[in-house]
C-alpha positions in Angstrom: 93.9 -97.3 112.9 94.6 -97.0 109.4 96.4 -100.0 108.0 100.1 -99.8 107.2 99.4 -100.7 103.3 96.8 -97.9 103.0 99.4 -95.7 104.9 102.1 -96.1 102.6 99.6 -96.0 99.1 98.6 -92.8 100.5 101.9 -91.5 101.1 103.0 -92.5 97.2 99.7 -90.9 96.1 100.5 -87.5 98.0 104.4 -87.7 97.0 104.7 -89.7 93.8 107.8 -91.4 95.3 109.5 -92.7 98.3 112.3 -90.9 100.2 110.3 -87.2 99.6 108.9 -85.5 102.5 104.9 -85.2 102.9 102.9 -83.1 104.6 101.6 -84.6 107.5 98.0 -82.5 106.7 98.1 -83.8 103.4 96.9 -86.8 104.8 93.8 -86.0 105.2 93.0 -86.7 108.9 91.7 -84.7 112.1 94.8 -83.9 114.0 93.7 -86.1 116.9 93.8 -89.0 114.1 97.3 -87.9 112.5 99.0 -87.8 116.0 97.4 -91.0 117.1 98.2 -93.0 114.0 101.5 -92.0 113.0 102.1 -92.2 117.0 101.2 -95.9 117.0 103.5 -96.5 114.1 106.4 -94.8 115.3 106.0 -96.8 118.4 106.7 -100.3 116.6 110.7 -100.5 116.1 109.9 -102.8 112.9 107.7 -100.0 111.3 109.6 -96.5 112.4 112.6 -97.6 111.0 111.1 -96.9 108.0 109.6 -93.5 109.0 111.9 -90.2 108.8 109.8 -87.1 110.4 110.8 -84.0 110.1 109.7 -80.2 110.9 109.4 -77.5 108.8 110.6 -74.3 110.1 107.4 -72.6 108.3 105.2 -71.2 110.8 102.2 -71.7 108.7 102.5 -75.4 108.4 100.4 -77.4 110.5 102.3 -79.1 113.3 101.3 -82.6 114.9 103.0 -84.4 118.1 104.4 -87.5 117.2 105.4 -89.3 120.3 105.9 -86.0 122.0 107.9 -84.7 119.2 106.8 -81.9 116.8 106.5 -83.2 113.1 105.1 -81.8 110.2 106.4 -83.9 107.2 107.2 -87.4 106.8 109.3 -89.6 104.4 108.9 -93.1 103.8 112.0 -95.4 103.0 111.2 -97.6 100.2 112.5 -100.6 102.1 109.3 -100.3 104.2 107.6 -102.2 101.1 109.4 -105.1 102.6 107.2 -105.7 105.5 103.9 -104.7 103.5 
């Protein structure tokens, strides 16, 4: 499991700022790891409230199943810093 602080750091490195959608595929994980890690964090209410998943209509963008919901991007609220 990737620690939350590492995930947030990687998100900022990829997106440059909070609240900006970043492709889940950009995290450089396998499909299984991406789905497992993001699904696990999505199940935790104290963490998931800062995660905003979305699905691109572009069929060329890699889709992942996050707790059974198709997702291509994630945007993190800056308030996630309060629980790090």
